[in-house]
PyMOL Python script that loads the backbone (N, CA, C, O; Angstrom):
from pymol import cmd

cmd.read_pdbstr("""\
ATOM      1  N   UNK A   1      88.651 105.068 109.599  1.00  0.00           N
ATOM      2  CA  UNK A   1      89.024 106.159 108.414  1.00  0.00           C
ATOM      3  C   UNK A   1      88.293 106.152 107.151  1.00  0.00           C
ATOM      4  O   UNK A   1      88.498 105.205 106.392  1.00  0.00           O
ATOM      5  N   UNK A   2      87.510 107.025 106.828  1.00  0.00           N
ATOM      6  CA  UNK A   2      87.010 107.680 105.920  1.00  0.00           C
ATOM      7  C   UNK A   2      87.387 108.204 105.333  1.00  0.00           C
ATOM      8  O   UNK A   2      88.549 108.479 105.631  1.00  0.00           O
ATOM      9  N   UNK A   3      86.833 108.877 103.924  1.00  0.00           N
ATOM     10  CA  UNK A   3      87.206 109.775 103.118  1.00  0.00           C
ATOM     11  C   UNK A   3      85.858 111.059 103.320  1.00  0.00           C
ATOM     12  O   UNK A   3      85.955 112.268 103.533  1.00  0.00           O
ATOM     13  N   UNK A   4      84.878 110.344 103.178  1.00  0.00           N
ATOM     14  CA  UNK A   4      83.844 111.168 103.465  1.00  0.00           C
ATOM     15  C   UNK A   4      82.936 109.541 104.698  1.00  0.00           C
ATOM     16  O   UNK A   4      83.060 108.319 104.615  1.00  0.00           O
ATOM     17  N   UNK A   5      82.077 110.482 105.716  1.00  0.00           N
ATOM     18  CA  UNK A   5      80.693 109.531 106.126  1.00  0.00           C
ATOM     19  C   UNK A   5      79.830 110.602 106.262  1.00  0.00           C
ATOM     20  O   UNK A   5      78.777 110.309 106.828  1.00  0.00           O
ATOM     21  N   UNK A   6      80.006 112.267 105.762  1.00  0.00           N
ATOM     22  CA  UNK A   6      78.366 112.839 105.638  1.00  0.00           C
ATOM     23  C   UNK A   6      78.896 113.187 104.607  1.00  0.00           C
ATOM     24  O   UNK A   6      80.106 113.240 104.385  1.00  0.00           O
ATOM     25  N   UNK A   7      77.225 113.692 103.252  1.00  0.00           N
ATOM     26  CA  UNK A   7      77.762 114.054 102.486  1.00  0.00           C
ATOM     27  C   UNK A   7      76.078 114.832 102.847  1.00  0.00           C
ATOM     28  O   UNK A   7      75.239 114.559 103.705  1.00  0.00           O
ATOM     29  N   UNK A   8      76.123 116.267 101.345  1.00  0.00           N
ATOM     30  CA  UNK A   8      75.232 116.745 101.780  1.00  0.00           C
ATOM     31  C   UNK A   8      74.155 117.220 100.831  1.00  0.00           C
ATOM     32  O   UNK A   8      74.538 117.378  99.671  1.00  0.00           O
ATOM     33  N   UNK A   9      72.925 117.472 101.079  1.00  0.00           N
ATOM     34  CA  UNK A   9      71.733 116.790 100.018  1.00  0.00           C
ATOM     35  C   UNK A   9      70.750 117.472 100.425  1.00  0.00           C
ATOM     36  O   UNK A   9      69.798 117.212 101.159  1.00  0.00           O
ATOM     37  N   UNK A  10      71.134 118.528  99.777  1.00  0.00           N
ATOM     38  CA  UNK A  10      70.042 119.679  98.898  1.00  0.00           C
ATOM     39  C   UNK A  10      69.993 120.518 100.227  1.00  0.00           C
ATOM     40  O   UNK A  10      69.052 121.008 100.852  1.00  0.00           O
ATOM     41  N   UNK A  11      71.498 120.504 100.449  1.00  0.00           N
ATOM     42  CA  UNK A  11      71.824 121.661 101.307  1.00  0.00           C
ATOM     43  C   UNK A  11      71.953 121.001 102.921  1.00  0.00           C
ATOM     44  O   UNK A  11      72.406 121.665 103.852  1.00  0.00           O
ATOM     45  N   UNK A  12      71.382 119.319 103.090  1.00  0.00           N
ATOM     46  CA  UNK A  12      71.550 119.105 105.054  1.00  0.00           C
ATOM     47  C   UNK A  12      72.567 117.979 104.180  1.00  0.00           C
ATOM     48  O   UNK A  12      72.823 117.581 103.044  1.00  0.00           O
ATOM     49  N   UNK A  13      72.954 117.787 105.742  1.00  0.00           N
ATOM     50  CA  UNK A  13      73.856 116.860 106.356  1.00  0.00           C
ATOM     51  C   UNK A  13      73.362 115.945 106.043  1.00  0.00           C
ATOM     52  O   UNK A  13      72.144 116.111 105.976  1.00  0.00           O
ATOM     53  N   UNK A  14      73.828 114.516 105.672  1.00  0.00           N
ATOM     54  CA  UNK A  14      73.318 113.766 106.099  1.00  0.00           C
ATOM     55  C   UNK A  14      74.197 112.377 106.084  1.00  0.00           C
ATOM     56  O   UNK A  14      75.134 112.239 105.298  1.00  0.00           O
ATOM     57  N   UNK A  15      73.815 111.369 107.014  1.00  0.00           N
ATOM     58  CA  UNK A  15      75.015 110.367 107.231  1.00  0.00           C
ATOM     59  C   UNK A  15      74.712 108.977 106.835  1.00  0.00           C
ATOM     60  O   UNK A  15      73.813 108.226 107.213  1.00  0.00           O
ATOM     61  N   UNK A  16      75.717 108.801 105.945  1.00  0.00           N
ATOM     62  CA  UNK A  16      75.743 107.319 104.915  1.00  0.00           C
ATOM     63  C   UNK A  16      75.606 106.180 105.676  1.00  0.00           C
ATOM     64  O   UNK A  16      76.143 106.146 106.784  1.00  0.00           O
ATOM     65  N   UNK A  17      74.827 105.021 105.169  1.00  0.00           N
ATOM     66  CA  UNK A  17      74.156 104.005 105.727  1.00  0.00           C
ATOM     67  C   UNK A  17      75.174 103.015 105.146  1.00  0.00           C
ATOM     68  O   UNK A  17      74.919 101.892 105.584  1.00  0.00           O
ATOM     69  N   UNK A  18      76.011 103.014 104.495  1.00  0.00           N
ATOM     70  CA  UNK A  18      77.031 102.224 104.448  1.00  0.00           C
ATOM     71  C   UNK A  18      78.666 102.273 104.300  1.00  0.00           C
ATOM     72  O   UNK A  18      79.279 103.063 105.018  1.00  0.00           O
ATOM     73  N   UNK A  19      79.380 101.430 103.372  1.00  0.00           N
ATOM     74  CA  UNK A  19      80.437 101.482 103.372  1.00  0.00           C
ATOM     75  C   UNK A  19      81.415 102.942 102.365  1.00  0.00           C
ATOM     76  O   UNK A  19      81.145 103.001 101.166  1.00  0.00           O
ATOM     77  N   UNK A  20      82.087 103.615 102.726  1.00  0.00           N
ATOM     78  CA  UNK A  20      82.430 104.987 102.316  1.00  0.00           C
ATOM     79  C   UNK A  20      84.019 104.897 102.015  1.00  0.00           C
ATOM     80  O   UNK A  20      84.745 104.108 102.619  1.00  0.00           O
ATOM     81  N   UNK A  21      84.565 105.947 100.841  1.00  0.00           N
ATOM     82  CA  UNK A  21      85.428 105.603 101.448  1.00  0.00           C
ATOM     83  C   UNK A  21      86.048 105.467  99.889  1.00  0.00           C
ATOM     84  O   UNK A  21      85.259 105.874  99.036  1.00  0.00           O
ATOM     85  N   UNK A  22      87.346 104.956  99.370  1.00  0.00           N
ATOM     86  CA  UNK A  22      88.497 104.818  98.396  1.00  0.00           C
ATOM     87  C   UNK A  22      88.587 103.475  98.584  1.00  0.00           C
ATOM     88  O   UNK A  22      89.371 103.082  99.448  1.00  0.00           O
ATOM     89  N   UNK A  23      87.918 102.646  97.930  1.00  0.00           N
ATOM     90  CA  UNK A  23      87.775 100.639  97.815  1.00  0.00           C
ATOM     91  C   UNK A  23      89.863 100.644  98.243  1.00  0.00           C
ATOM     92  O   UNK A  23      90.419  99.714  98.827  1.00  0.00           O
ATOM     93  N   UNK A  24      90.297 101.419  97.942  1.00  0.00           N
ATOM     94  CA  UNK A  24      91.826 101.031  97.671  1.00  0.00           C
ATOM     95  C   UNK A  24      92.735 100.786  99.297  1.00  0.00           C
ATOM     96  O   UNK A  24      93.683 100.107  99.690  1.00  0.00           O
ATOM     97  N   UNK A  25      91.923 101.634  99.785  1.00  0.00           N
ATOM     98  CA  UNK A  25      92.650 102.557 100.977  1.00  0.00           C
ATOM     99  C   UNK A  25      91.543 101.591 102.263  1.00  0.00           C
ATOM    100  O   UNK A  25      91.829 101.603 103.460  1.00  0.00           O
ATOM    101  N   UNK A  26      90.355 100.853 101.723  1.00  0.00           N
ATOM    102  CA  UNK A  26      89.610 100.208 103.114  1.00  0.00           C
ATOM    103  C   UNK A  26      89.747  98.907 103.606  1.00  0.00           C
ATOM    104  O   UNK A  26      89.457  98.022 102.801  1.00  0.00           O
ATOM    105  N   UNK A  27      90.060  98.611 104.556  1.00  0.00           N
ATOM    106  CA  UNK A  27      89.963  97.272 104.998  1.00  0.00           C
ATOM    107  C   UNK A  27      89.214  95.914 104.617  1.00  0.00           C
ATOM    108  O   UNK A  27      88.006  96.121 104.508  1.00  0.00           O
ATOM    109  N   UNK A  28      89.514  94.805 104.421  1.00  0.00           N
ATOM    110  CA  UNK A  28      88.924  93.823 103.335  1.00  0.00           C
ATOM    111  C   UNK A  28      87.505  93.613 103.910  1.00  0.00           C
ATOM    112  O   UNK A  28      86.448  93.447 103.301  1.00  0.00           O
ATOM    113  N   UNK A  29      87.795  93.674 105.484  1.00  0.00           N
ATOM    114  CA  UNK A  29      86.042  93.568 106.296  1.00  0.00           C
ATOM    115  C   UNK A  29      85.187  95.014 106.133  1.00  0.00           C
ATOM    116  O   UNK A  29      84.088  95.243 106.637  1.00  0.00           O
ATOM    117  N   UNK A  30      85.942  95.876 105.342  1.00  0.00           N
ATOM    118  CA  UNK A  30      84.428  96.854 105.159  1.00  0.00           C
ATOM    119  C   UNK A  30      83.361  96.691 104.306  1.00  0.00           C
ATOM    120  O   UNK A  30      82.176  97.014 104.396  1.00  0.00           O
ATOM    121  N   UNK A  31      84.388  95.792 102.957  1.00  0.00           N
ATOM    122  CA  UNK A  31      83.206  95.163 102.248  1.00  0.00           C
ATOM    123  C   UNK A  31      82.275  94.082 102.510  1.00  0.00           C
ATOM    124  O   UNK A  31      81.629  93.735 101.522  1.00  0.00           O
ATOM    125  N   UNK A  32      82.067  93.526 103.479  1.00  0.00           N
ATOM    126  CA  UNK A  32      81.490  92.681 103.881  1.00  0.00           C
ATOM    127  C   UNK A  32      80.710  93.500 104.786  1.00  0.00           C
ATOM    128  O   UNK A  32      79.566  93.109 105.023  1.00  0.00           O
ATOM    129  N   UNK A  33      81.061  94.415 105.258  1.00  0.00           N
ATOM    130  CA  UNK A  33      79.637  95.571 106.003  1.00  0.00           C
ATOM    131  C   UNK A  33      80.473  95.088 107.254  1.00  0.00           C
ATOM    132  O   UNK A  33      79.660  95.005 108.175  1.00  0.00           O
ATOM    133  N   UNK A  34      81.947  94.669 107.782  1.00  0.00           N
ATOM    134  CA  UNK A  34      81.818  94.184 109.213  1.00  0.00           C
ATOM    135  C   UNK A  34      83.118  95.637 109.914  1.00  0.00           C
ATOM    136  O   UNK A  34      84.334  95.462 109.850  1.00  0.00           O
ATOM    137  N   UNK A  35      82.607  96.682 110.395  1.00  0.00           N
ATOM    138  CA  UNK A  35      83.847  97.756 110.723  1.00  0.00           C
ATOM    139  C   UNK A  35      84.197  97.067 112.124  1.00  0.00           C
ATOM    140  O   UNK A  35      83.336  96.721 112.933  1.00  0.00           O
ATOM    141  N   UNK A  36      85.346  96.940 112.273  1.00  0.00           N
ATOM    142  CA  UNK A  36      86.101  95.967 113.771  1.00  0.00           C
ATOM    143  C   UNK A  36      87.297  97.348 114.330  1.00  0.00           C
ATOM    144  O   UNK A  36      88.498  97.325 114.602  1.00  0.00           O
ATOM    145  N   UNK A  37      86.292  98.422 114.319  1.00  0.00           N
ATOM    146  CA  UNK A  37      86.937  99.604 115.339  1.00  0.00           C
ATOM    147  C   UNK A  37      88.580 100.061 114.779  1.00  0.00           C
ATOM    148  O   UNK A  37      88.704 100.702 113.736  1.00  0.00           O
ATOM    149  N   UNK A  38      89.179  99.854 115.193  1.00  0.00           N
ATOM    150  CA  UNK A  38      90.309 100.341 115.395  1.00  0.00           C
ATOM    151  C   UNK A  38      91.413  99.408 114.246  1.00  0.00           C
ATOM    152  O   UNK A  38      91.837  99.929 113.214  1.00  0.00           O
ATOM    153  N   UNK A  39      91.670  98.319 114.563  1.00  0.00           N
ATOM    154  CA  UNK A  39      92.563  97.592 113.947  1.00  0.00           C
ATOM    155  C   UNK A  39      91.908  97.724 112.164  1.00  0.00           C
ATOM    156  O   UNK A  39      92.587  97.217 111.271  1.00  0.00           O
ATOM    157  N   UNK A  40      90.803  98.315 111.877  1.00  0.00           N
ATOM    158  CA  UNK A  40      90.347  98.721 110.637  1.00  0.00           C
ATOM    159  C   UNK A  40      90.554  99.940 110.236  1.00  0.00           C
ATOM    160  O   UNK A  40      90.492 100.300 109.060  1.00  0.00           O
ATOM    161  N   UNK A  41      90.795 100.597 111.121  1.00  0.00           N
ATOM    162  CA  UNK A  41      91.464 102.202 110.637  1.00  0.00           C
ATOM    163  C   UNK A  41      92.991 101.841 111.251  1.00  0.00           C
ATOM    164  O   UNK A  41      93.695 102.830 111.455  1.00  0.00           O
ATOM    165  N   UNK A  42      93.430 100.854 111.487  1.00  0.00           N
ATOM    166  CA  UNK A  42      95.215 100.580 111.223  1.00  0.00           C
ATOM    167  C   UNK A  42      95.514 100.398 109.730  1.00  0.00           C
ATOM    168  O   UNK A  42      96.468 101.074 109.348  1.00  0.00           O
ATOM    169  N   UNK A  43      94.873  99.584 108.727  1.00  0.00           N
ATOM    170  CA  UNK A  43      94.348  99.033 108.457  1.00  0.00           C
ATOM    171  C   UNK A  43      94.810  99.949 107.093  1.00  0.00           C
ATOM    172  O   UNK A  43      95.737  99.870 106.287  1.00  0.00           O
ATOM    173  N   UNK A  44      93.287 101.142 107.346  1.00  0.00           N
ATOM    174  CA  UNK A  44      93.471 102.179 106.349  1.00  0.00           C
ATOM    175  C   UNK A  44      94.202 103.374 106.063  1.00  0.00           C
ATOM    176  O   UNK A  44      94.042 104.200 105.164  1.00  0.00           O
ATOM    177  N   UNK A  45      95.430 103.285 107.440  1.00  0.00           N
ATOM    178  CA  UNK A  45      95.702 104.197 107.625  1.00  0.00           C
ATOM    179  C   UNK A  45      97.301 103.587 106.758  1.00  0.00           C
ATOM    180  O   UNK A  45      97.874 104.125 105.811  1.00  0.00           O
ATOM    181  N   UNK A  46      97.672 102.351 107.476  1.00  0.00           N
ATOM    182  CA  UNK A  46      98.937 101.413 106.549  1.00  0.00           C
ATOM    183  C   UNK A  46      98.765 102.427 104.856  1.00  0.00           C
ATOM    184  O   UNK A  46      99.363 103.355 104.312  1.00  0.00           O
ATOM    185  N   UNK A  47      97.707 101.637 104.593  1.00  0.00           N
ATOM    186  CA  UNK A  47      97.372 101.489 102.786  1.00  0.00           C
ATOM    187  C   UNK A  47      97.972 103.304 102.366  1.00  0.00           C
ATOM    188  O   UNK A  47      98.753 103.587 101.458  1.00  0.00           O
ATOM    189  N   UNK A  48      97.427 104.117 103.173  1.00  0.00           N
ATOM    190  CA  UNK A  48      97.929 105.648 102.701  1.00  0.00           C
ATOM    191  C   UNK A  48      99.107 105.824 102.998  1.00  0.00           C
ATOM    192  O   UNK A  48      99.644 106.533 102.146  1.00  0.00           O
ATOM    193  N   UNK A  49      99.932 105.460 103.969  1.00  0.00           N
ATOM    194  CA  UNK A  49     100.676 105.416 104.262  1.00  0.00           C
ATOM    195  C   UNK A  49     101.706 104.839 103.009  1.00  0.00           C
ATOM    196  O   UNK A  49     102.349 105.470 102.170  1.00  0.00           O
ATOM    197  N   UNK A  50     101.583 103.444 103.240  1.00  0.00           N
ATOM    198  CA  UNK A  50     102.287 103.213 101.835  1.00  0.00           C
ATOM    199  C   UNK A  50     102.423 103.658 100.407  1.00  0.00           C
ATOM    200  O   UNK A  50     103.398 103.474  99.678  1.00  0.00           O
ATOM    201  N   UNK A  51     101.174 104.340 100.085  1.00  0.00           N
ATOM    202  CA  UNK A  51     101.338 104.916  98.917  1.00  0.00           C
ATOM    203  C   UNK A  51     101.830 105.969  99.169  1.00  0.00           C
ATOM    204  O   UNK A  51     102.437 106.361  98.172  1.00  0.00           O
ATOM    205  N   UNK A  52     101.915 106.795 100.142  1.00  0.00           N
ATOM    206  CA  UNK A  52     102.842 107.863 100.145  1.00  0.00           C
ATOM    207  C   UNK A  52     104.406 107.606  99.990  1.00  0.00           C
ATOM    208  O   UNK A  52     105.193 108.210  99.262  1.00  0.00           O
ATOM    209  N   UNK A  53     104.636 106.624 100.805  1.00  0.00           N
ATOM    210  CA  UNK A  53     106.236 105.904 100.755  1.00  0.00           C
ATOM    211  C   UNK A  53     106.490 105.699  99.060  1.00  0.00           C
ATOM    212  O   UNK A  53     107.307 106.454  98.535  1.00  0.00           O
ATOM    213  N   UNK A  54     105.812 104.710  98.238  1.00  0.00           N
ATOM    214  CA  UNK A  54     106.035 103.854  97.108  1.00  0.00           C
ATOM    215  C   UNK A  54     105.254 104.996  95.971  1.00  0.00           C
ATOM    216  O   UNK A  54     105.812 105.268  94.908  1.00  0.00           O
ATOM    217  N   UNK A  55     104.178 105.484  96.278  1.00  0.00           N
ATOM    218  CA  UNK A  55     103.779 106.799  94.978  1.00  0.00           C
ATOM    219  C   UNK A  55     102.682 106.156  94.491  1.00  0.00           C
ATOM    220  O   UNK A  55     101.945 106.687  93.661  1.00  0.00           O
ATOM    221  N   UNK A  56     102.416 104.532  95.138  1.00  0.00           N
ATOM    222  CA  UNK A  56     101.258 103.762  93.905  1.00  0.00           C
ATOM    223  C   UNK A  56     101.149 103.193  94.508  1.00  0.00           C
ATOM    224  O   UNK A  56     101.909 102.748  95.367  1.00  0.00           O
ATOM    225  N   UNK A  57      99.585 102.898  94.126  1.00  0.00           N
ATOM    226  CA  UNK A  57      99.259 101.460  95.083  1.00  0.00           C
ATOM    227  C   UNK A  57      99.529 100.368  95.271  1.00  0.00           C
ATOM    228  O   UNK A  57      99.612  99.824  94.170  1.00  0.00           O
ATOM    229  N   UNK A  58      99.767  99.547  96.206  1.00  0.00           N
ATOM    230  CA  UNK A  58     100.681  98.098  96.693  1.00  0.00           C
ATOM    231  C   UNK A  58      99.962  97.416  95.682  1.00  0.00           C
ATOM    232  O   UNK A  58     100.769  96.883  94.920  1.00  0.00           O
ATOM    233  N   UNK A  59      98.686  97.185  95.320  1.00  0.00           N
ATOM    234  CA  UNK A  59      97.990  96.288  94.118  1.00  0.00           C
ATOM    235  C   UNK A  59      96.653  97.213  93.687  1.00  0.00           C
ATOM    236  O   UNK A  59      96.151  98.265  94.084  1.00  0.00           O
ATOM    237  N   UNK A  60      96.328  96.086  92.512  1.00  0.00           N
ATOM    238  CA  UNK A  60      95.211  96.480  92.032  1.00  0.00           C
ATOM    239  C   UNK A  60      93.930  95.902  92.630  1.00  0.00           C
ATOM    240  O   UNK A  60      93.955  94.927  93.381  1.00  0.00           O
ATOM    241  N   UNK A  61      92.786  96.547  92.265  1.00  0.00           N
ATOM    242  CA  UNK A  61      91.689  96.460  92.257  1.00  0.00           C
ATOM    243  C   UNK A  61      91.190  94.928  91.850  1.00  0.00           C
ATOM    244  O   UNK A  61      91.332  94.756  90.639  1.00  0.00           O
ATOM    245  N   UNK A  62      90.707  93.902  92.455  1.00  0.00           N
ATOM    246  CA  UNK A  62      90.078  92.829  91.916  1.00  0.00           C
ATOM    247  C   UNK A  62      89.028  93.281  91.511  1.00  0.00           C
ATOM    248  O   UNK A  62      88.317  94.204  91.909  1.00  0.00           O
ATOM    249  N   UNK A  63      88.898  92.063  90.076  1.00  0.00           N
ATOM    250  CA  UNK A  63      87.574  92.314  89.446  1.00  0.00           C
ATOM    251  C   UNK A  63      86.506  91.429  89.872  1.00  0.00           C
ATOM    252  O   UNK A  63      85.513  91.558  89.157  1.00  0.00           O
ATOM    253  N   UNK A  64      86.374  90.532  90.842  1.00  0.00           N
ATOM    254  CA  UNK A  64      85.520  89.739  91.020  1.00  0.00           C
ATOM    255  C   UNK A  64      85.558  89.581  92.613  1.00  0.00           C
ATOM    256  O   UNK A  64      84.781  88.810  93.176  1.00  0.00           O
TER     257      UNK A  64
END
""", "prot")
cmd.dss("prot")
cmd.show_as("cartoon", "prot")
cmd.util.cbc("prot")
cmd.orient("prot")
């Protein structure tokens, strides 16, 4: 699950070649550029659901 996989550049649709999306919803393996299919999507869905239920992020973004 990603926010955007395609972006428009000068009117043309271009597929991105790196991790995209909102960091707080991305599965940890996405930061290592290792997409693992459905488990990664389930993580992201769970993070979005948790945000919808409690109305805030479950934790802060790491600085390191």
